[in-house]
Structures are given as structure tokens and as C-alpha cells.
N, C-alpha and C positions, 0 to 999 in steps of 0.2 A: 694856292693854286694846285689843282689836281690834274695830273697828266696820266693818261692810260695808254698802254701799248702791249706789244707781244714780244716774245723771243724770236729773233730773226725777222726778216721781211719777206722771204721767198716762198715759204711753204703754206701760205694762207689762201687756199683755193676759195674759201668762202667769200673773200673780198672781190675776186675777179673772175672766178669760174675757170681759171687757168691753173695748170700744174705748178707753174712758178710765177710769183708776183714780183714785179720790179719794185725797187725802193721808191721810185716816183709814184707808182700806183698805190703802194702801201701808205705813203704820206698824204694821200687824199682822204684817208680815213682816221689816221692816228697822228698825234704830235710827238710820239716817243717810240723808240725801238731799243731793244737790247741786242747788241751785236756779239754773238758767241764765236764767230770765226777767229777773233783775236785770242781766244783761249788756246787755240792750236798753233798760232804763229802771230808774231807782231806784224800788223798790216803795213804794207808799203805806203809811204805818204801819198804817192800818186793815187792809190785806191781811196784813201781818205778824202782827197780833194775831189775825186769823182763822186763820192757819196754826197759831199756838200753841195755839189751842183744840182743834185736831184731833189733837194728838200727845201721847204720854205724857211723863211728867216727865223722863226721861233722854234723850229724842230730841234729835238734833243736826242742825243745818243747816250746810251749806257754801254760802256766798253768793258767786256769781261777780261780780267787780267790773264795773261798767258799762264798755262798750268805750271810752269817752273816756279812761279811766284807763290803758288798755293799748295805746294808739296805733292801735287799729282805726279810730278816728274822730277827726278833728281837733276841737279845742275851738272852738266858735263862739259868738257872742253876747257878752253882757256878764258872764256868770257865770264866775267863776274856778274852777279846780280845788279851791282851798281851800274855796270855798262849796259846791261839789258834794260834797266829802268830808264836810263838816259835815251836809249834807242826808242823805247816805247813813247816817251814824252815827246821826242822829236817827231815821231810818226803822227801823233794826234795833235801836234801843235796848231795846225790850221783850224782844227775843231775847237780848241780852247780859245784861240784868238777871235774866232767868229761867234763865240758864246753858244756853241752847239753841244758841249760836253756836259751832261748831267752829272755823271760820276764814273769812276772805275768800280767794277764789281770784283771783289775777291771772294770766290766761293770755295770754301775749304772742304776737303773730303771727310767722310765719316770717321776715319782714323785720327783726325786732328782733334785730339781731346784736350781737356782743360788741365794743363800741367805747366810747370814753370818754363820749360823749354819752349813751349808753344806761345806762352804769353810774351816771352822775350822776343820770339820771332815776329809777333805782331808789332812790337815796338820797332823792330828793324824795318818792317814793311812801311811803317809811317816815316821812318828816316829816309827810305828810298824815294818816297813821294811826299815830301814835306808840305807842299802847297796845293796838292790835288785832292779834290773830294773823293773819298773812298768809302764804299759800303762793304761791310763784312757779313757774309752768310756762313753760319756755322751749321754743321750737319752731325755733330756729336752732342748728344743731350747732356753730357757732363757739365757743359757750360751753363746749363739751365737747372742744375741740381739746386734744390731749395737752399742748401748751405752755401752756394757759390753764385747764384744768379745776381744778387745785388752787387757783388764784386765785379762780375762780368759787365754789368751795365755801367758801373762807375769807371771801369777801365776804358770802355768804349768812349765814354764822354771825355775822359782825360786825354785820350789820343785823337779826339775829334773825328772818330769813326761814326758812321751811321750803321747801327746794327740792323740788318735786314729783318723785317717782320715777315715771317714765312708761314704760308698755309700749305700743309702737307698732310698725309694720312694721320688719322687720329687714334687708330686702334692698335698701333704697333708700339712696343716698348722702346724701340730704338729711335723713333722719330722725335723731333724737337717740338715743344709746345708752341702754340700761337701766342707769342708774347708781344703785345703791341706797345711796349715801353719805348718811348722816343729818346734816343741817345744823342741826336744831333738835330736841333731845331732848324738848322740851315737847309737840310734836305732829308726827307723821310722816304724810305723805299720799302714797298710791299712787293712780295714775289709769291704768286699763286701757282703752285705746282699741281693742284688737284689732290684728290683723296683716294687714290687707288691703293687700298690696303694690300690687295693680292699681288699687284705688280711692282710695288715700290722697291722691294729688295731683289728683284729679278737680276740675274747675271747672264752673261753671254751676249751674242751679237744683237739680240732683240731687247736687251735690257732697257735702253732709252725709250723705245717705242712702248713698252709695257708700263714703264714707270709713270709716264705722264699721260696715259690714256684715260682721260676722265672729263666728264662734262658737268659743270656746276649747274645745279637747279636754282630756281628763283629764290627759294628759302635760304639756300647757302649764300647766294650773292647778296641777299638782303642783310644777312648776318655780317658779311664782310664789309658791306657798305657802312654799317654803324662804326666799325673800327676805323675805317678810312676817314670818315667824317670827323670822328673824335681826334684823330691824329692831325688833321688839317688845322685844328684850333691851336695846335702846339708848335707848328712849324711854318716856314715860309713857303715851301713847295713840297709836293708829295708826288712820287712816281708809283704807279701800279703796273706791274708786268704780269701778264698771263702766260704761263709756261706749260699749260696743259694742252699741247698741240699734237700729241701722238695720234689722236683720232680726228684731228682737224677742228677741234672745238675752241681753241684759244681766241681767235678773232671774233667769233660770234659771241662768246661769253664776254669778251672785252666791250663789245658794242652794247650788249645788254646791261653791263655794269655802268657804262656811260649814261644810258637812259635812266637807270635807277637813281643815279646821282644828279640827274637833270643837268648834265654838262653840255655845253655847246662849244666844240673846238673850232676856233676861228683861224683864219689865215692858213688853211691847209692847201695842199695842191688841188688843182681842178680835177674833177673825177674823170675827165677825158680831155685830150688835147683839142683845142679849137681848130676847126678846119681852115679858118681864114684869120 
């Protein structure tokens, strides 16, 4: 089963013509969303319950791990990672109980390279969330060095991680390759960031806007379709997230990709509320 969605639900003007789209409106078009707000703070369970009220029965959430778990921020204060993991799991418990959680996403920063210390940390991360599906996105290409990539894949399989299959700029020496190796057949995760070679390494307040400002053309989507179709043969379920929304292209590209794959998403929300 292939499910397609976008990062966040609010900023997809293409779907509604409005500056902000509600989760209910978004779920009339897609069966899957990646929630990035959890990267900045563990959501209150009350918010999680409200999200669940707005989506149909089969809708799935990908929850991004808070940045303290992925080395973007140092742990401070008296609270341990173990306590924070318990807090997060309690927060998303209704999502798990109602079978709405596709996975947690651990997106590591570019400085998280392939060395013993970081391999050990990934083992610790699995211990923190022993029974939860976790997808790992790596942004340092040392993990994909020809001398290490097989070990990287084997390690991900051993830890029951799904190594995210990432599409990002192709012409930069710092980016990771498009490696469609499946490390966990239980769930497979593709994340499409676009191929903005110029903006990918931007810094400053406009960095995020520049990095993902990209529109996939039909040839590129057809190329990606082949990889997703092949992956589907190797696993139970496949998630495809379009993260190229800086220019407002993610939702339209996602719907184009749906049509290329000839998918028909059933049991979505109605496109508008009935008047009677």
C-alpha cells in the first residue's frame, strides 16, 4: 500500500486557495501527513486528540522527533532523555491506540557523521523507543561512503529502523545519494525535498525557504515513481512525503505523483461539509 502526503497540513494553498489549510481540509486530499511541529516541542496530548477528531479512520501521521533526540539541541536541565521519551510516548498514545501513527521520524543534522559515538547513539535511540516504528534520515554522506554503506544498511536492519530514502540535490558533494535500499519491510519511507542545488546549503533566516524551493517536473516524478513501485514489492506499506513546499509546490506535485501511480485514496474526508 502506497500513501502520499506532505510536510505539515497548513501551508498548502494549492488545495484550498486559502493562506492556511485546516487538517480536516487537508485530509480530504491525502491520507498521510508529516507533523513537524513536534520537532520544536512535544505536543500536548490534548492537541493530539484534536488532530484525531479531524481525520478519517485510516489517516496516518508521521511525527518528527523533537530536536533534542536528534542532536540539533543539547539536553539541558534535570530532565533525562528517558523521561522525555516517556513524555512523548504518552503524548502520542491516543494516536498509537487508534492506529494513526505511521512512524516517528528522526532527522539528523549534517554534522551527525558515521562514527562509533553516533552509531552507539542510534542504539540508545532504539532503546528509548523499543516498540515504536522509527525512520532514520541521515544528512551526512559519510554513512553512504562505498566502504561503509553496506554496514549502514545492515545496522539499520539490525535495529529495526527504516532508513529514509531521500531525494535531494544531485550536484553537490555534500548531499546524500538516492539510495532505495529497503532496511525494514514493515514500513518504507520516501522523503522528497526537491533538487535546488543553489539553495540547499543556504544559511540565515531564509534558509528553509530557499532549501526546499523546487518544483518536480514530470520526468523527475516518473523516475521517482519507478523507485516507489519497486519498493512497494519489498514491503507492506510505503509512505511518500513531499517536502518541497517553500514555493508552494508540494501538494500539487504530490497529487501529480498520485495520478502517475494511478492511486485512488479511499475514505478521505469530504471535500466540503454538507449543508444539511
